[in-house]
C-alpha positions in Angstrom: 26.9 -12.9 4.0 29.8 -12.7 1.0 30.7 -8.9 1.2 32.0 -7.0 -1.3 34.9 -5.9 1.2 35.7 -9.6 1.5 35.9 -10.3 -2.0 38.8 -10.1 -4.8 37.7 -7.2 -7.5 41.1 -5.5 -8.2 41.5 -5.0 -12.2 38.7 -7.1 -12.5 35.3 -7.5 -14.6 32.2 -6.9 -12.3 28.6 -7.8 -13.3 26.7 -5.5 -11.1 23.2 -6.0 -10.1 21.4 -3.0 -9.0 18.0 -1.7 -8.7 17.4 1.1 -11.2 13.7 0.8 -11.6 12.7 4.5 -10.8 9.9 6.6 -12.1 10.9 8.2 -15.7 8.6 11.0 -17.4 8.6 12.0 -21.3 12.6 10.7 -21.3 13.5 12.0 -17.8 14.4 10.7 -14.4 11.9 12.0 -11.7 13.6 10.7 -9.0 17.0 9.4 -8.8 17.2 8.2 -5.2 17.9 4.5 -6.3 20.5 5.8 -8.7 22.4 7.5 -6.2 22.0 4.7 -3.8 24.7 2.4 -6.0 26.9 5.3 -6.4 29.6 4.0 -3.1 29.5 0.6 -4.4 30.6 2.0 -7.9 33.1 4.8 -6.6 34.7 1.5 -4.6 34.8 -0.9 -7.7 36.1 1.8 -9.6 38.8 2.8 -7.0 39.9 -0.8 -7.1 40.5 -0.5 -11.2 37.5 -2.4 -11.9 35.0 -2.0 -15.1 31.6 -2.5 -14.5 28.7 -3.7 -16.5 25.2 -2.9 -14.8 22.5 -4.8 -15.0 18.6 -3.5 -14.1 15.1 -4.4 -14.7 12.3 -1.3 -15.5 8.9 -1.7 -14.8 6.8 -5.1 -16.4 7.2 -5.2 -20.3 5.9 -8.3 -21.3 8.9 -11.0 -21.6 10.8 -11.4 -25.0 9.4 -8.1 -25.9 11.8 -5.3 -26.4 9.7 -2.0 -25.6 10.9 1.5 -26.1 8.9 2.3 -23.3 10.6 0.3 -20.7 14.2 1.5 -22.3 16.7 2.2 -19.4 18.4 4.8 -21.8 17.1 8.0 -19.5 18.8 6.1 -16.7 22.3 5.6 -18.5 21.6 9.3 -19.4 20.7 10.2 -16.1 23.7 8.0 -14.3 26.2 9.4 -16.9 25.2 13.0 -15.5 25.5 11.9 -11.8 29.0 10.4 -12.2 30.4 12.9 -15.1 30.8 10.0 -17.6 28.9 8.4 -20.5 27.1 5.6 -19.7 27.1 3.1 -22.8 24.1 1.0 -23.2 24.4 -2.8 -24.5 21.1 -3.3 -26.4 22.2 -6.8 -26.2 24.0 -9.7 -23.8 26.0 -10.3 -26.6 27.1 -6.4 -27.4 28.3 -6.7 -24.0 32.2 -5.1 -23.8 34.3 -3.9 -20.8 35.8 -0.9 -23.0 34.6 1.7 -20.9 34.9 1.9 -17.2 31.0 1.7 -16.5 28.2 0.4 -19.0 24.6 -0.7 -18.4 22.7 -3.6 -20.2 19.1 -2.6 -21.6 16.1 -4.2 -19.0 16.7 -7.6 -18.2 13.0 -8.0 -18.1 13.2 -8.1 -22.0 14.7 -11.7 -21.8 11.9 -14.3 -21.6 14.1 -16.3 -19.0 14.6 -13.5 -16.3 11.1 -13.8 -14.6 11.3 -18.0 -15.1 14.9 -18.1 -13.6 16.3 -19.8 -16.9 19.2 -22.0 -16.4 20.5 -20.6 -19.6 20.2 -16.9 -18.8 21.6 -17.3 -15.2 24.8 -19.1 -16.6 25.1 -16.1 -19.6 24.8 -13.5 -17.0 27.3 -15.3 -14.8 29.4 -15.7 -17.2 29.6 -12.2 -18.5 32.0 -10.9 -15.8 35.2 -12.4 -13.4 32.7 -11.6 -10.4 29.0 -11.3 -9.9 27.8 -8.3 -7.5 24.3 -8.4 -6.3 23.1 -5.0 -5.1 19.7 -4.7 -5.6 18.1 -5.2 -2.5 14.3 -4.1 -3.7 14.5 -7.2 -6.2 16.1 -9.9 -3.2 12.2 -11.5 -2.9 12.3 -12.3 -6.9 14.0 -15.9 -7.6 14.8 -14.7 -10.8 17.7 -15.1 -13.4 20.0 -11.9 -12.4 18.7 -11.7 -9.1 19.0 -15.7 -7.7 20.3 -18.0 -10.8 23.3 -16.0 -11.6 24.4 -15.5 -8.0 24.3 -19.5 -7.4 25.9 -19.8 -11.1 28.8 -17.4 -10.4 32.5 -18.6 -9.5 32.3 -15.3 -7.4 29.4 -13.6 -6.1 29.2 -11.5 -3.4 26.9 -8.3 -1.9 27.4 -4.8 -2.6 27.9 -2.3 -0.2 24.0 -0.8 -0.4 23.0 -4.1 -0.4 25.0 -4.7 3.3 24.2 -1.6 4.6 20.0 -2.6 4.2 20.3 -6.0 5.8 22.2 -4.5 8.8 19.8 -1.8 9.2 16.4 -4.4 9.3 18.7 -6.7 11.1 19.3 -4.0 13.7 15.5 -2.9 13.6 14.0 -6.2 14.1 16.8 -8.3 16.3 17.7 -5.3 19.2 16.0 -5.7 22.4 15.7 -2.3 22.8 12.4 -1.2 24.3 9.5 0.7 23.8 9.3 -0.2 20.0 6.9 1.2 17.9 5.8 -0.1 14.4 4.0 2.1 11.9 2.1 -0.4 8.8 -0.1 2.1 6.5 -1.9 1.5 3.5 -5.0 0.5 1.6 -5.4 -3.4 2.4 -5.3 -5.6 5.8 -4.9 -8.5 3.2 -1.6 -7.5 2.0 0.1 -6.3 5.0 -1.5 -8.9 7.5 1.8 -11.2 7.9 4.2 -8.1 8.6 1.0 -6.7 11.1 1.6 -9.8 12.3 5.2 -10.3 13.3 5.7 -6.6 14.0 3.1 -7.3 17.0 5.4 -10.0 18.4 8.5 -7.8 18.2 6.8 -4.5 19.1 5.2 -2.8 22.1 2.6 -1.3 20.1 1.6 -1.0 16.1 0.1 2.2 14.7 -2.4 1.7 11.9 -3.1 3.8 8.8 -5.1 4.2 5.8 -7.6 1.7 5.0 -6.0 -0.9 7.2 -7.3 1.6 10.5 -10.9 1.7 8.7 -10.8 -2.3 8.5 -9.7 -2.0 12.7 -12.4 0.4 13.3 -15.1 -1.4 11.7 -14.0 -4.8 13.6 -14.1 -2.7 16.8 -17.7 -2.1 15.8 -17.7 1.6 14.6 -19.1 3.0 11.8 -17.1 3.7 9.0 -19.6 4.9 6.1 -18.1 4.5 3.0 -14.5 3.9 3.6 -11.9 1.6 1.7 -12.6 -1.3 4.3 -11.9 -5.5 3.8 -14.8 -7.0 5.2 -13.1 -10.3 4.5 -10.5 -9.4 7.0 -12.8 -8.4 10.0 -11.6 -11.3 12.0 -8.6 -11.5 11.4 -8.4 -7.9 12.6 -10.1 -9.1 16.0 -7.8 -11.4 16.6 -5.2 -8.6 16.6 -6.8 -6.5 18.6 -7.4 -8.8 21.0 -3.4 -8.5 21.7 -4.1 -5.0 22.6 -0.7 -4.1 20.6 -2.8 -2.1 18.1 -2.9 1.8 18.5 -5.4 3.2 16.7 -6.8 6.9 16.4 -9.2 8.9 18.6 -10.2 11.0 15.7 -10.3 11.4 11.9 -10.7 13.6 9.1 -13.8 12.4 7.0 -14.8 13.9 3.5 -17.7 12.9 1.3 -15.3 12.2 -1.5 -11.3 11.8 -2.4 -11.7 14.8 -4.4 -13.5 16.8 -2.4 -12.0 19.6 -0.5 -14.9 20.0 2.3 -13.9 17.9 5.2 -14.5 17.3 9.2 -12.7 16.1 12.0 -14.6 13.8 14.0 -14.4 11.4 16.6 -13.9 7.2 15.6 -17.5 6.5 16.7 -19.2 9.7 14.8 -18.8 9.3 11.3 -21.8 9.3 9.0 -22.9 6.9 6.5 -22.0 9.0 3.3 -19.0 9.8 4.4 -15.3 8.1 4.0 -12.1 8.3 6.2 -9.2 9.2 4.2 -7.0 10.5 7.2 -6.2 10.6 10.7 -5.1 13.1 13.4 -1.9 11.6 15.3 -3.5 11.6 19.0 -1.3 13.2 21.7 -0.9 9.5 23.3 0.3 8.1 19.8 2.9 11.3 19.8 3.9 10.6 23.1 4.6 7.2 22.2 7.0 8.1 19.1 8.9 10.6 21.2 9.9 7.7 23.9 10.5 5.2 21.6 13.5 3.7 21.3 13.6 2.1 17.8 10.8 2.7 15.2 10.0 0.5 12.2 8.0 2.7 9.4 5.9 1.2 6.7 3.3 3.3 5.1 1.0 6.8 5.4 -1.8 7.2 7.1 -3.8 8.7 5.0 -4.4 10.2 1.4 -1.4 12.4 1.8 -0.5 13.7 -1.9 -4.1 15.5 -1.6 -3.6 18.5 0.8 -7.2 18.0 2.5 -6.0 14.7 3.7 -2.3 14.9 4.5 -2.2 16.3 7.7 -2.0 12.4 9.3 1.1 11.7 7.1 3.1 15.0 7.7 2.4 15.1 11.3 3.6 11.6 11.6 6.7 12.3 9.3 7.7 15.2 11.5 7.0 13.3 15.2 9.0 10.3 14.1 12.3 12.9 12.4 11.6 14.6 16.2 12.5 11.4 17.8 15.7 10.2 19.1 14.6 6.7 18.2 16.4 4.0 15.7 14.1 5.0 12.8 13.9 2.7 9.6 11.3 3.7 6.9 10.7 1.3 3.7 8.4 1.2 0.6 7.6 3.6 -2.0 4.9 5.8 -0.4 6.6 6.0 2.9 9.7 7.6 1.0 7.9 9.8 -1.1 5.9 11.4 2.2 9.4 11.8 3.7 10.7 13.3 0.6 7.3 15.8 0.9 7.4 16.2 4.6 10.7 16.2 6.4 14.6 16.2 5.8 15.1 12.3 4.9 18.6 12.8 6.9 16.4 12.7 10.5 15.2 9.0 9.5 18.1 6.8 10.5 17.4 4.6 7.6 15.6 4.7 4.6 15.2 1.4 3.0 15.2 1.4 -1.1 13.0 -2.0 -0.9 9.3 -2.0 -1.1 8.7 -5.9 -1.0 11.5 -6.7 0.0 11.5 -4.7 3.0 8.3 -5.9 4.1 9.2 -9.8 3.6 12.4 -9.9 5.4 10.5 -7.9 8.3 8.0 -10.8 8.3 11.0 -13.1 8.6 10.6 -14.6 5.2 14.0 -16.3 3.4 14.9 -14.0 0.5 16.0 -15.7 -2.4 19.1 -13.4 -3.4 20.6 -13.2 0.4 20.2 -16.8 0.6 22.1 -17.3 -2.4 24.9 -15.2 -1.0 25.1 -16.8 1.7 23.1 -14.9 4.6 21.9 -16.6 8.0 18.0 -15.3 8.6 
């Protein structure tokens, strides 16, 4: 993969594609983790006397429609506070100049050609600057104009420092032979995580499941799961995965008659009543032991409805156990990062990926378009 440290950027103009798709409310950034993640690349470029224009998307606006609700202005303001410089926001590509050290182009998804990987837009983006630097791992699975076409069209393009660290951590997690290896896959649906569970079951000693995924496996085992979220269409797939003896299920769960209720009870997995739903799971002594002895841990997804206190115990205990482990731990996905922020010190996780879908597709062994365009070998 073409890297920033091997690319001539001294005194050059740089178009830097980043992922600044952050939560915003009332014009304020709620979580600036993705903004902070690009600072090392920015500092490197500024130290090389380069001038940088940032490119990012935000949300899912209707292509071709400029909607102030999806403006990057709050991001420009927050970035300016972090680096103690005013960050100019250009309303269009035609306005772009390099009068300032750092500037930002308005939401790239306002342009109708972005999602279509339009050739004209790709060429415009590649011609903005001397070097096109891609540092948005979270969008690297999308073959869009700014994430794929512009990289291909540029005479000089490379990966940023964040992308480099992301791919190194993911390669370390998926390629190393360290054993035992434990993977944790939570979430509501088996269907959206089936391929990643299959892939992880091949490289892991065990896969601990959580959320609706666990419910589907429990039903496939013949347990009554009451009113719990479940995918009946995935029961046969769940049975096949159970036959690998790699799926680690809980012994006890936390149930309630409603997700909005504070009345809960802990019960064995074979004692769920017809009018109850499983909303959290208890981390068994065996699971805690597996985490403590693991040499490598991949974590994607919570094990319960952790945003609500009555159903947060499983995810909180899981996060604490991983934080206490000596394993190389790799965490990814928005809910996972939120759980880490809520329950533990992020520094106790070896690497927190900024990617969600890209994180999962990399683990599944899929080729990510942006990385391929940069010469990454899968």
